C-alpha positions as CSV (number, residue, x, y, z in Angstrom):
1,X,37.2,108.2,66.8
2,X,38.2,109.9,70.1
3,X,39.9,113.3,69.7
4,X,43.7,113.0,69.0
5,X,43.6,109.3,68.1
6,X,44.2,110.0,64.4
7,X,47.1,112.3,65.1
8,X,48.7,109.8,67.5
9,X,48.3,106.9,65.1
10,X,49.8,108.8,62.1
11,X,52.7,110.1,64.2
12,X,53.4,106.9,66.0
13,X,52.3,108.3,69.3
14,X,50.2,105.3,70.5
15,X,50.6,104.7,74.2
16,X,54.0,103.2,75.2
17,X,54.5,99.7,73.9
18,X,54.7,96.7,76.3
19,X,58.2,95.2,75.9
20,X,58.5,92.5,78.4
21,X,54.9,92.5,79.7
22,X,52.8,89.7,78.4
23,X,49.2,90.3,77.4
24,X,49.2,94.0,78.5
25,X,47.5,96.3,76.1
26,X,49.2,99.6,75.5
27,X,46.7,101.0,73.0
28,X,42.9,101.1,73.4
29,X,40.6,99.0,71.2
30,X,39.6,102.2,69.4
31,X,43.2,103.1,68.7
32,X,43.9,99.5,67.5
33,X,40.8,99.5,65.2
34,X,42.0,102.8,63.6
35,X,45.4,101.5,62.7
36,X,45.8,100.9,58.9
37,X,48.6,98.2,59.0
38,X,50.6,98.0,55.8
39,X,51.1,94.2,56.5
40,X,48.2,92.1,57.6
41,X,48.7,88.4,58.4
42,X,45.5,86.4,57.9
43,X,46.0,83.2,60.0
44,X,42.3,82.6,60.6
45,X,41.3,79.0,60.7
46,X,44.9,77.9,61.3
47,X,45.8,76.2,64.6
48,X,48.9,76.5,66.7
49,X,51.7,77.0,65.7
50,X,50.4,78.4,62.3
51,X,49.6,82.0,63.3
52,X,53.0,82.6,65.0
53,X,54.9,80.9,62.1
54,X,52.9,83.1,59.6
55,X,53.8,86.2,61.7
56,X,57.5,85.3,61.8
57,X,57.5,84.9,58.0
58,X,55.8,88.2,57.3
59,X,57.7,90.4,59.8
60,X,60.6,90.7,57.3
61,X,58.3,92.7,55.0
62,X,57.5,95.3,57.7
63,X,59.7,98.4,57.9
64,X,61.1,99.2,61.3
65,X,58.6,101.4,63.2
66,X,55.6,100.2,61.2
67,X,52.7,98.1,62.5
68,X,51.7,94.5,61.5
69,X,48.3,93.1,62.3
70,X,47.8,89.4,62.8
71,X,44.3,88.0,62.4
72,X,43.7,84.6,64.0
73,X,41.0,82.3,65.4
74,X,43.3,80.2,67.6
75,X,43.1,81.5,71.2
76,X,46.7,80.4,71.8
77,X,47.8,83.3,69.6
78,X,46.9,85.7,72.4
79,X,49.9,84.2,74.4
80,X,52.2,83.4,71.5
81,X,52.4,86.8,69.8
82,X,53.2,88.8,73.0
83,X,55.8,86.2,74.0
84,X,57.4,86.3,70.6
85,X,57.4,90.1,70.6
86,X,59.2,90.1,74.0
87,X,61.7,87.6,72.7
88,X,62.4,89.4,69.5
89,X,62.3,92.9,70.9
90,X,59.2,94.1,69.0
91,X,56.5,96.2,70.6
92,X,53.2,94.4,71.3
93,X,50.4,97.0,71.1
94,X,47.4,94.9,72.0
95,X,44.5,92.9,70.6
96,X,40.8,92.8,70.3
97,X,38.2,90.2,69.2
98,X,35.6,91.0,66.5
99,X,33.2,88.7,64.7
100,X,35.0,85.6,66.0
101,X,38.5,86.7,64.9
102,X,41.3,87.9,67.1
103,X,43.2,91.0,65.8
104,X,46.7,91.4,67.3
105,X,49.0,94.4,66.6
106,X,52.7,94.7,66.9
107,X,55.3,97.4,65.9
108,X,58.5,96.2,64.4
109,X,61.3,97.5,66.6
110,X,64.4,96.2,64.8
Protein backbone atom coordinates (compact mmCIF):
# COMPACT_ATOMS: atom_id res chain seq x y z
CA UNK A 1 0.00 0.00 0.00
CA UNK A 2 1.45 3.41 -0.93
CA UNK A 3 2.55 5.62 1.99
CA UNK A 4 -0.30 7.58 3.55
CA UNK A 5 -3.11 5.54 1.97
CA UNK A 6 -4.09 3.80 5.22
CA UNK A 7 -4.20 7.11 7.08
CA UNK A 8 -6.30 8.76 4.38
CA UNK A 9 -8.75 5.85 4.27
CA UNK A 10 -9.18 5.69 8.03
CA UNK A 11 -9.63 9.43 8.37
CA UNK A 12 -11.83 9.82 5.30
CA UNK A 13 -9.17 11.75 3.44
CA UNK A 14 -9.58 10.03 0.07
CA UNK A 15 -9.25 12.43 -2.84
CA UNK A 16 -12.16 14.78 -3.32
CA UNK A 17 -15.33 12.95 -4.39
CA UNK A 18 -16.90 13.51 -7.76
CA UNK A 19 -20.32 15.03 -7.28
CA UNK A 20 -21.80 15.85 -10.64
CA UNK A 21 -19.02 14.28 -12.69
CA UNK A 22 -19.95 10.96 -14.22
CA UNK A 23 -17.41 8.14 -14.40
CA UNK A 24 -14.59 10.23 -12.92
CA UNK A 25 -12.51 8.44 -10.34
CA UNK A 26 -11.47 10.43 -7.33
CA UNK A 27 -9.55 7.62 -5.63
CA UNK A 28 -6.86 5.42 -7.10
CA UNK A 29 -7.44 1.72 -7.60
CA UNK A 30 -5.03 1.02 -4.73
CA UNK A 31 -7.02 3.29 -2.43
CA UNK A 32 -10.30 1.67 -3.47
CA UNK A 33 -8.92 -1.84 -2.89
CA UNK A 34 -7.81 -0.83 0.61
CA UNK A 35 -11.29 0.33 1.67
CA UNK A 36 -13.02 -1.99 4.13
CA UNK A 37 -16.65 -1.12 3.36
CA UNK A 38 -19.09 -1.87 6.18
CA UNK A 39 -21.80 -2.54 3.56
CA UNK A 40 -21.08 -4.59 0.44
CA UNK A 41 -23.82 -5.10 -2.15
CA UNK A 42 -23.23 -8.27 -4.14
CA UNK A 43 -25.18 -7.87 -7.38
CA UNK A 44 -22.94 -10.13 -9.49
CA UNK A 45 -24.86 -12.12 -12.07
CA UNK A 46 -27.80 -9.70 -11.96
CA UNK A 47 -28.59 -7.65 -15.05
CA UNK A 48 -29.88 -4.09 -15.22
CA UNK A 49 -31.67 -2.68 -13.27
CA UNK A 50 -30.79 -5.21 -10.53
CA UNK A 51 -27.49 -3.72 -9.30
CA UNK A 52 -28.85 -0.18 -8.93
CA UNK A 53 -32.02 -1.43 -7.23
CA UNK A 54 -29.90 -3.45 -4.79
CA UNK A 55 -27.74 -0.39 -4.08
CA UNK A 56 -30.82 1.79 -3.47
CA UNK A 57 -32.16 -0.80 -1.03
CA UNK A 58 -28.91 -1.13 0.93
CA UNK A 59 -27.90 2.54 1.17
CA UNK A 60 -30.30 3.05 4.08
CA UNK A 61 -28.09 0.76 6.16
CA UNK A 62 -25.02 2.93 5.59
CA UNK A 63 -24.15 5.67 8.08
CA UNK A 64 -23.57 9.12 6.58
CA UNK A 65 -19.89 9.42 5.73
CA UNK A 66 -19.32 5.68 5.38
CA UNK A 67 -18.52 3.87 2.15
CA UNK A 68 -20.63 1.26 0.38
CA UNK A 69 -19.16 -1.12 -2.20
CA UNK A 70 -21.28 -2.48 -5.04
CA UNK A 71 -20.03 -5.62 -6.80
CA UNK A 72 -21.58 -6.28 -10.21
CA UNK A 73 -20.97 -8.01 -13.50
CA UNK A 74 -23.36 -5.89 -15.60
CA UNK A 75 -21.31 -3.20 -17.38
CA UNK A 76 -24.27 -0.80 -17.28
CA UNK A 77 -23.59 -0.42 -13.57
CA UNK A 78 -20.54 1.70 -14.46
CA UNK A 79 -22.94 4.38 -15.73
CA UNK A 80 -25.87 3.75 -13.39
CA UNK A 81 -24.10 4.08 -10.02
CA UNK A 82 -22.31 7.40 -10.78
CA UNK A 83 -25.55 8.84 -12.24
CA UNK A 84 -27.51 7.73 -9.17
CA UNK A 85 -24.85 9.21 -6.86
CA UNK A 86 -25.12 12.53 -8.71
CA UNK A 87 -28.91 12.50 -8.47
CA UNK A 88 -28.99 11.57 -4.78
CA UNK A 89 -26.04 13.70 -3.69
CA UNK A 90 -23.75 10.81 -2.67
CA UNK A 91 -20.02 10.84 -3.43
CA UNK A 92 -18.93 8.47 -6.19
CA UNK A 93 -15.36 7.43 -5.37
CA UNK A 94 -14.57 5.23 -8.37
CA UNK A 95 -14.40 1.65 -9.57
CA UNK A 96 -12.11 -1.12 -10.67
CA UNK A 97 -12.53 -4.52 -12.33
CA UNK A 98 -11.07 -7.67 -10.84
CA UNK A 99 -11.62 -11.33 -11.75
CA UNK A 100 -14.57 -10.46 -13.99
CA UNK A 101 -16.38 -8.41 -11.34
CA UNK A 102 -16.82 -4.67 -11.16
CA UNK A 103 -16.27 -3.03 -7.76
CA UNK A 104 -17.81 0.42 -7.39
CA UNK A 105 -17.49 2.62 -4.31
CA UNK A 106 -19.62 5.46 -3.02
CA UNK A 107 -19.73 7.49 0.18
CA UNK A 108 -23.14 8.26 1.66
CA UNK A 109 -23.45 12.03 1.88
CA UNK A 110 -26.89 12.49 3.38
